[in-house]
N, C-alpha and C positions, 0 to 999 in steps of 0.2 A: 199424210205427213204434214206437219205444220211448217209454215214459213219461219225463217230465222232472220234476225237483223243483227248487224254488227255495226257498232257506232265508234267513230273517232271524232276528235275535235282538232281543228287546225286553226292556228293563229298565224297571220301573215302581215308583214309590214314591208313597205317598199314597193316599187313598181317593176313588174316583169322580171327580167333576169337579175335585176339589182336587189330584188327582195330576198327576205329570209323569213323562215317560219318555224313553228314548232308543232309537232304532232303529239297528241295525247290520247291514250287509251286508258282503260282501267289500271293497267300495270306497267305502262311504258310511256316515256316522254323522250322525244328526240328532235334535234334540230334538223331543218330541211331547207334546202335552197336548190337552185339550178346547178347542174354540174359545170365545172370550169370549162370542160371541153365544148360545152354548148353556150358559152358566154355568161354563165351564172357565177355566183360567188364561191361555189364549192365548199360551203359550210355544211357539216353534217352529211346526212344522206340526201337522196334526191328521188323524185317520182320514178325515174327510170330504174334505179336500183331497187326500189320498193316493189315494182312490178316483177322484176326478176326474182326477188326474195319470195314473193307470194307464190309464184309458180314452183320454184325449187323446194320450198318448204312443204307445199302440198304434195309434190311428187315424192319427196323423201319419206313422209309419213305413209303415203300410199304404198310405196315400194316395201317398206318395212312390214306392213300388213300383209302384202302379197307373199313375201318371203316366209313369214310366219305361217300363213295358211297352207302353203305348199311344203312345209317342213324343210325348208332350205336353211341351213345354219347361217347365222349372221350375228356377230357380237355387236357391231355398230356399222353405221353408214356415214359416208361423207359424200356430199354431192356438190360438184362444181357446176356453175351455171353461167351461161353467157347470153346476154340479150343484145341483139344487133339492131341499131336504129339506122334506117336508110332515108335518103331524101332530105337530109338536113342541109340548110336551114329552112328552105321554102316549103317543103312538103314532108316534114319529118313524121315517121311512123315506125313502130316496131315491126321489123320484117321477119325476125327469126329469134327463137329462144331454144337453146340447147342445154339439156341437163345430162351430166355425165357422172354416174354413181361409182363410188369405190365401196366395195362390200368387204368389211374386215371380219375375219373369222369364218370365211367362206370355205366350202368344200370345193377346192379348185378343180377337182375331177368332174364337177357337174356344171361346167361353164355354160353349156347350151340351156340348161334349166334356169340359170341365173339371167341369161340374156332374154329368155322368154318372159321371165317374171318382170324384168325391166320394161319390156314392151307392154305387158298387161298393166303395170302401174302407170305407164304413159297414157294408156287408153282410159284408165279410171280416175286419174287426177282431174277433178272437176274444174279447177281454176285453169289449168292448161287447156283442157277440152273447151272451156268457155271462150278462150282466146283463139283457138286453132282455126276457126273459119277465116280469120283475118291475118293470123300470124303463123308462120311455119314453126311448129312446136315439135321438137325432135329429141330423141335419146342419142347421145354421142357414144363414146367408148364406155364399156362396162369393165371396170377393173376389179379383180378379185385378189384379196390378200388372205391367205390361209392362216390358220392358227388363231391365237388370242389377239385381242386388241393391242395396238402398238404400245401403249403405256404399260400394259401387263407384260407383254413380251420383253420390253426393255428391263422391267424389274426382275423377271425370272431368268431370262437368258439374254443378257445384253449383247453377246457376240453373235447371236443368230436372229436377225430380223425376220419378220414374217415375209414369205415369198410373195412377190407381186407378179401377176401375169397380166399383161396388157396386149390384147389382140385387136382385131378389127372392131369397128363400131357395131353395136347390136342393131338388128333390123328394127325399124320403128313402125 
């Protein structure tokens, strides 16, 4: 297999936490600065959010593939993710990343299979796996919503929202 490269350009002005920048890729441009909670300007996104986005987007795409391969119904996915930084300000580091999927259009009677698929996606997400020797990377609760996606359910049967089942966090 060949190596792949991914390129971004970053322009920055200002010193340290007072600075602000812009990230550019082929199809994206966004402002960047340190988060206000860490003494930054709070303009646009920040490196911490981008790291959480990288892991959660990789996990989401991987989970959708696992569900498809296993024949588990899923109309769409929503993944909430939380990254925890510890040791701020002196020895700040990402200590933990938790991804918690909501599977819309799930067969709620197959909860165990969905939780197993969530664990497999966790193991296969290469960005999370790359970080995991240094950062606790975990799957939080796996939520299932049966039926059609929310927007379709609202259009066809506004008085009957899709059922949501939230149990224990899935094993990671």
